N, C-alpha and C positions, 0 to 999 in steps of 0.2 A: 595606469592600465585600467581598462573598463572592468567592472565586476563580472564574475561568472554569471551566465544567464542560463536558466533552466526552462526549456520548452516543455510544457506539461498539460495534462488534464488534471484539474484540481483533485478529483476524487479517485484517480487511478492508484491502486496500491503500489504499483511499480514507480509511479511518480512520488508517492509518499516515501518509498524506500530511498529514492534519490535525494529527497529533502532530508531524510534522517542521516544519510551519509554525509551530506554537506554540513549539517549541524554538528555531527560528531567530530568532523575535522575542524570545525570553527571557521569555515570558509564563507565569507559574505557572498550572497548571491541575490540575483533578482529573478522573478518568475514571469514568464510570458505564457498566458493561457492560449492554447491552440484551439481554434474553432473547428469542431468536427466537419470534415468535408473540405471546404475551401481553405481553411487554415492548414490542413494536412497537405494539400497540394503545394502551398507556399513553403511548408517545412520541407517537402520532398525536393523542391528546387534548391533549397539551401544546403541540405544535408544528405540527400539521397535516401532519406527515411521518412515514411509516413506515420510511423508509430512513435509514441513518446514513452519514456522521457528521452530528450536529447539535451546534452550539455554543451554549451558554447563557452569555451575557454580561450579567449583571444582568437586566434585563427584556427583553433582546433575544435572540431565537432565530434562529440562522443555519443553514440547511440546505445541505449539499453542500460538498465541499472547495474548489471554485473560489470559491463565495460566501464561504466562510470566509477564503480568502486575501485577498479584497478587503476584507472587514471588518477583518481584522487590520492591513492596511496603513493603513486609515483610523484605527484605534485607536492604533497605535504606528508612525508613519512610518519610524522608524529601527530596524534596518536595513531598507531597502525590499525587498519581495518582487518588485517589478517594476522594471526599469531605468528611468531618467529619459529616456534617449535614445529618441526615438519609434521608430526602426528596431529597436533592440535590444528595446524593449518589445514590438513586434509579433512579433519572432522568439520571444520568451519565451512569449507567448500562444499562438503556433502549436505550440510544443513542448508546452506544458501540454495543449492540446486533443488533440494526437496521443497523448500519454501516457495521458490520461483516456479515450480512445476506442479507437483502433487497438491500441496496446500493451496496454491493459487487457483488451480482448477476447481477444487471443491468449494472454496470460498466464493469464487466468482459465480458459480451456478447457484449456490445457496442464496447469494444476494439477489441475483436475477429473479429467482422464485419469490423472494421477499418483496421485491419491487413490484412484481405482477400482482401482488395481493394487498399492497399498502400504498394508497394514493399519496400520502404525505411524503413517503420515501421517494416515490417516483417524481413528484414535483420538485423536491429539494435537490435531487441529483441531476436535474436537467442542466445543460451547459449554461454558464453565466450569461452568455449572449442571447439566450432564448427570450424573445419579447414577452412581456408580462401577460398579455391576453392569451397567447399560445401556451404559456406555462400553466395558466389556470385551466384551459381546456384539457390539456394532456393530463394534468393532475387529477381532473374530475372523471376521466374515462373509467369505465369498469375494467378491472384487471384483465379479464378475458379478451378484451379488444386490443390491448396494447402489448401483450406478451403471450407467446406460446411455449414458454420455458417450464411451466409447472411440471411437466412430465419428465424433464431432463434429470432432475435430482429426485429419483424415487426414494422410497423409504429406506432401502438398503444403502443407497448412496449417502443419504443424510446420516444414517447410523454409522457409516464408515468415517465420515468427517468428524462426527461427535466423538467417536472412539479415538481418533488421532488427537483431537483436542484434549480429551481426558488424559492421555499419556503425556501430552505436552504440559498440561496443568500440573501434573505430578512432578515433572522435571524442573519446573520453575517455581514451585511452591515456596522454596527457601528464599526466593528473590535474587538468586545469583545468576551469573552468565551461563549460557548453554555450553560454552567451550572456554577452558582456561580461566584465569583470574580476573579478566576484565572483559567488558562488552566488545564484541567484534561484529564482523559482517553477518555472522550467523544470527545473532540476536536481532540486528536491524532488519534482516530479510524476513524473519519470522514475524516480528512486530508489524512490519508493513502489511503483511497479508492478513493480519487480524483487523485491519482498518475498517473494512466494510461489514465485518461480522458484528462488531459493536463499535460505532463511530466514536473516536476520541473527541475531546473538547476542541481540538484544532480544526475539526471539520465544520465548526460553526454551530450556532444555537439551534438551528433547524434540524440538525442531525445528531448532535452530541448525545450519547447514551442509547440511541436507536440502533437498529440493525436487524439481524436475523432472529425471528422469534424461535424460542427454544434453545438459543445459544446466548444472545445478548442479555436475555433476562433470566438465565438459568444460574442458580446459586453455585452449582458445581464449577462454573467457569469464572467465578469472580476472582480467584487468585491469579488466573491467567491474564485477565484484563488489568488487574492491579499491577502485575509484573510489566505489562506493556506500558501502562501509564507511568510507572516508575522509571522505565527506560527513557520514555519521552522527556521526563524531567531531567535525567542525567545528561542528556545531549542538548538540552535547551530547546526542545520542541514542544514545550507545554504551554507556551504563551502565544 
């Protein structure tokens, strides 16, 4: 049987969530990078979806990280991604929804703002298929010429994101799971959305340790990213 294939954008936090899910299950997989634009058209022809992640498991195509989580739990029940206890399961699903919506929105806009101000980040996050000369040109452009997002995350919005991250840091300071006695989809969903706020080692040497100024480099959030990195190690996503 051919291995599971993950259609992805390398630096999408939702694709990172899918990779974490697969690693947590111990399911071997191969990755196929989707080229923005033409690659998405091809993906739509195959799956009816332009957005990634999309998982191909034999003849089955599963779109979206939440749907992938449910598919993987059905495919390989152990270890479970959702707790068996109904109340813990409900809490895990609420955490996943919060991470996939509220946290994802704040983290995305914060990263876009950081990209608009940081030429190195902008260049490193370009699609792998971007030709070298074009990569150099885009990376060298002044921030104001390549992004109009600086107004999107105003001071109050950034403070709201930081406030949420402060509470999250308190919750994970002990190093334990968010729900129940073992890591589940709640932890993986939250960890994935931290990806662009401070890039993990798996993002590559050009990005590792970089991210959103005032978050990636703030001592207050060191326990949060340490928890994230510990989780990566636990599921074998640290190499």
